[in-house]
N, C-alpha and C positions, 0 to 999 in steps of 0.2 A: 484533488479531488473526491471526486463525490462516486460510491455502486454499493447498490441491496449486498444484504444480507443474510442467511439463511437460516431462521430462529434456532434451527434444532443443533444444531454444529457452533453458538456462541459459546461454551465454556470450549470444547476443544482447541476453540482457535485461539483462546486464550491466552492458553494452556502455550502453544507453539510459539504465543508474543512476551510469548512471560522472562523477566532480565536471563534468567540462568542460558537466554539462547543466544552467545553473543555472535555466534558462526554469521549468521544472518544481517547481523553488524556490522561485523568488520567487511561484508563484504561492498554491503551501504558505502561505505566510511568508507572504502576503497574509492568507489562512485564515483567520487565529493560530493557527496549526501547527506546536509545535518541536518537532527534537529528533528527526522521525524516522527512522528507525533499518529496515530489515528486512533478518531473516533469509531462508538459504537453510538448508537441512536434511533431506537423506538419514536418513529413517531403516529400521531393519530391516525394512520391509513392504515396502521396495523404492521405495517415494515420495517426491518430495520433497514437501518444503510450504517454504512461505514462514513467514515468521512479522516479523508490523510490531508498532511501536509508536512512538504521538508523544504528545507533552502540546500542551492544548490553555492558550492564553491569553485570549480572549476573552472575549466576555458573552452571546452568543446562537447556540449551533450551530449550530442547526438555518437560523441567516439565512446564515451563515459557510457555510456545507454546500451553498445553497441555490444561492449567489451562485460560489461553486469549479466548482461542478458545470453552469452558464452559461456558462463562461471558453470558449472557443473553442481555448485550444490546451492544457485539463484534456479537452477531449471528444475534439480528434486525438488525443491521451496516452492516455486508454484505449480505443481505437479496437484501440491496441499490442498493447496488457499485457494487457485483458479475454480476446482470445484464446488468451494462454500460461498463463494461469492458469484451476487448476479449481475450483469451487465445494465445500466438502465436502457430502454427502448433509441436504438441510434447507435449504440457502444459496443464493440465487442472489447472491453474490458472497464478501469475505471473509467469518468467523465471526469472531461481538468471544467476544473467550476473560473471564473471568469473573480481577478479579485479585482477585491474594490477600497478595501481600504488599506492598508496599512503606515505599521506606527515603526518611524524606524530608528 
C-alpha cells in the first residue's frame, strides 16, 4: 500500500506508532493481520510517502476488515492518522500496490 504523507507530521506519526502503543497492534492481530510494517521515504519530488505491508492470516478478509472498522479504538485511531495522510490522485485512502515478487 502507498499514500502521501504530510511532512510536518512526521514526528507525531512516529510517536503514535511507537512500540509503546500496543492497543492498535492488538486490534490488527485480532483482525488476522500479521507482520504489519510501515516505511516512510522522501522522494526526489520533495514529497514524503508511506509504504505499508501486512500479511493476512484469516479466512474472511472482508468480514475481518468490517469488524475492525467498527472497533471504537480503530475509529479514534483513524481520526488522528487519516488527516496526516494525503491519498494519491484517484484514491480515497491507501492505494493498493501490485505485488511483483514474493519470496516464500
